[in-house]
N, C-alpha and C positions, 0 to 999 in steps of 0.2 A: 504494500500500500504506500503510495506516495501522496502527500498532502502539500499543495503549493498555495501560498497566500500572496496577495498583492501587497506590496510595501505601503501603499496608500489606503489600505482598508477598503478597496473597491470590490473585493470578492475573493473566492477561493475555488480550488479545483482539486478533486480527489480522483486518483486513478488506481484501480485495483489490477494487479497482475497475477497471472497463473505462471508459476515457475515450474520448469520441467523437472522430472525426477532427479536428474543429475545436477540441477542448478545452473546449467549452461545457458538456458534461454528463458526469458520472461516475456510473456505475451499479454498486452493490455486486454482486459475482458470487460471492464465497466468504468464509466466515467460519471462523476456526479459534480455539479458546479452550483454555486449560489452566491448570494450576497449576505445571507443571515449568518448565524452562529455556526461556524464549521465544526466546532467541538461537539455541539449537541447533535448535529446531523451525523457525524462520524460515530458517535456513541450509539445512536439509534440504529444506524446501518449495521454496526458490528453485532449488536444484540440480535438483530433479525437474521443476519447471514452467517455469522461465525459460531453461533451456538449449535449445540448438537441437534440433530433431527429427532423429533419426538414422533414415534409411530403409534397410531391409534388403529385398533381393529375395527374395520367397517362391518365385517361379517367374517365368519370362519374362512380362512384362506385368502382374505383380502385386507390389506393394510394401507393406510394413507398418511402422508406427512406433507402438508402444504400442497404444492402442485404435483407431488409425486405419489405414485401408486405401485405397490408390490403385491403380486397375487400368485396363488398356486394354480398351475395348469393341470389338466387331466393327464398329461404325459409324465407328471412327477416333477417337472421343472418349475422354476419360479420366474415370473416376468417382472421387469422394472420398466415403468413408463413415466415420462415427465420431460420437462425441458432438458434437452441434451442427452437423453437416454431412452432407448426403446429396444430391449434385448431380453433374452432368456438366460437363466443361470441355473446351476446345479442345486443351489440352496437359497433360502430366504436371506441369510446374512450377506451373501455375495450380491444379491439384488439390491439390498438396502445400502451396501457400501457403494455400489454403482450410482445410486441416486444421490448419495452424499457427495461423491466425487463430481457428478454433473452439476450439482448445486454450487459447488466451490469453483467450478470452471476447470477442473482437472479431469483427466481420464485415467481409468485403471485398466 
C-alpha cells in the first residue's frame, strides 16, 4: 500500500499493490483518491478488505462471504465463485483460500 499526500493539503491518493510470491513484481490493483481525511478512509478500507473472510452457511453444502460463494458439487468437488475466481477444488478449504486470494488480488 502506498499513500501519497499533496504538500498543500489538496488531496491524497492510495494505491494498493499485489506482490508476486517471490516479491519480484508489484502490480497496482486498486486506487482510491479524495480530499477528506485519508487516515479515516484508509482505516475503513483496511477493516473491510484486510480482515479475515467470515463464512456463513447459507444451507448445507453452500457457504457465503460477501461477494463470494463456496459450494459442494455432486461430483464431490467444491466450487468457488466470486470476483476473480470461478473454479472447482478438491476440498472446501482450498475453495475458501481461492476466494480469499481473489479478494486480496493475488492468485494461488
